[in-house]
C-alpha positions as CSV (number, residue, x, y, z in Angstrom):
1,M,-8.7,-4.6,20.0
2,P,-7.4,-3.0,16.8
3,I,-4.1,-3.9,15.1
4,T,-1.9,-1.3,13.4
5,F,0.2,-2.3,10.4
6,K,3.3,0.1,9.9
7,S,5.8,0.7,7.3
8,K,8.2,3.5,6.7
9,H,6.9,4.9,3.5
10,S,3.2,4.2,4.0
11,P,0.5,5.6,6.3
12,D,-0.5,3.3,9.2
13,I,-3.4,0.9,8.7
14,L,-5.7,0.2,11.5
15,M,-7.8,-3.0,11.5
16,L,-10.0,-5.0,13.8
17,E,-8.0,-7.8,15.3
18,N,-10.0,-10.7,13.9
19,V,-9.7,-9.2,10.4
20,A,-6.0,-8.4,10.6
21,R,-5.0,-11.9,12.1
22,E,-6.9,-13.6,9.3
23,L,-5.1,-11.7,6.7
24,I,-1.8,-12.3,8.4
25,R,-2.5,-16.0,8.6
26,M,-3.3,-16.0,4.8
27,M,0.3,-14.8,4.3
28,G,1.7,-17.7,6.1
29,H,2.4,-16.1,9.4
30,S,1.2,-17.5,12.7
31,G,-0.6,-14.3,13.6
32,T,1.5,-13.7,16.7
33,L,1.6,-10.1,18.0
34,P,3.8,-8.1,17.6
35,G,5.1,-9.3,14.2
36,S,6.9,-8.2,11.1
37,W,8.0,-9.1,7.6
38,A,11.5,-8.3,6.5
39,P,11.8,-6.9,2.9
40,E,13.1,-10.2,1.6
41,D,9.9,-11.9,3.0
42,L,7.5,-9.6,1.3
43,P,7.2,-11.2,-2.2
44,E,6.3,-14.6,-0.7
45,A,3.8,-13.0,1.8
46,L,2.2,-11.0,-0.9
47,A,2.0,-14.0,-3.3
48,K,0.3,-16.0,-0.5
49,L,-2.1,-13.3,0.4
50,E,-3.2,-12.7,-3.3
51,A,-3.6,-16.6,-3.9
52,A,-5.7,-17.0,-0.8
53,L,-7.8,-14.0,-1.8
54,A,-8.2,-15.3,-5.3
55,S,-9.5,-18.6,-4.0
56,G,-12.1,-17.0,-1.8
57,A,-12.3,-13.2,-2.4
58,A,-16.0,-12.8,-1.9
59,K,-16.0,-14.4,1.6
60,P,-16.7,-11.8,4.3
61,L,-14.1,-11.9,7.1
62,D,-16.4,-10.7,9.8
63,A,-19.7,-12.5,9.0
64,E,-20.4,-13.0,12.6
65,R,-20.8,-9.2,13.0
66,R,-23.9,-9.1,10.7
67,R,-26.9,-7.3,12.1
68,D,-30.3,-8.9,11.3
69,D,-32.1,-5.9,12.3
70,D,-30.4,-3.6,9.8
71,D,-32.8,-2.1,7.3
72,D,-30.0,-1.6,4.7
73,N,-29.5,-5.0,2.8
74,D,-26.1,-4.0,1.7
75,R,-24.8,-3.7,5.3
76,G,-25.7,-7.3,6.0
77,R,-23.6,-8.8,3.4
78,G,-20.2,-8.0,5.1
79,V,-17.1,-6.8,3.4
80,S,-15.1,-9.2,1.4
81,A,-11.6,-10.2,2.4
82,A,-10.3,-8.9,-0.9
83,H,-11.8,-5.5,-0.2
84,R,-10.5,-5.3,3.4
85,A,-7.0,-6.4,2.2
86,L,-6.5,-3.7,-0.4
87,P,-4.8,-1.1,1.9
88,L,-2.4,-3.8,3.3
89,I,-1.6,-5.1,-0.3
90,E,-0.7,-1.5,-1.2
91,M,1.4,-1.2,1.8
92,L,3.2,-4.5,1.1
93,R,3.9,-3.6,-2.5
94,R,5.3,-0.2,-1.5
95,A,7.4,-1.7,1.3
96,Q,8.8,-4.4,-1.2
97,R,9.6,-1.6,-3.8
98,D,11.3,0.6,-1.2
99,G,13.1,-2.3,0.9
100,D,11.0,-1.5,4.0
101,Y,9.9,-3.7,6.9
102,V,6.2,-4.1,7.6
103,T,5.3,-4.5,11.3
104,W,2.1,-5.0,13.2
105,D,1.0,-4.8,16.9
106,K,-2.1,-4.0,19.0
107,T,-3.0,-0.4,19.2
């Protein structure tokens, strides 16, 4: 089931649940649904996410979804956590700048 991240001054971000929960946990949250960060919590959450990504940014978050029968070798590598986190990082930065909450829930 997808999870949608929302903030007042950003477009919604839709992610697969396993990816979203892993990013949420990287930020120090339990991963419960629904959830939110208050504006005052964003600097710490963002710092934790960026530190976690820096320590293992090349690791694909959905490696179990690889397809061995795929002819395209690039598809078999997965998408790195750092790449998947980019839209969320931008949302967190904008929310921090504008004093907004960031919320998430199943779609």
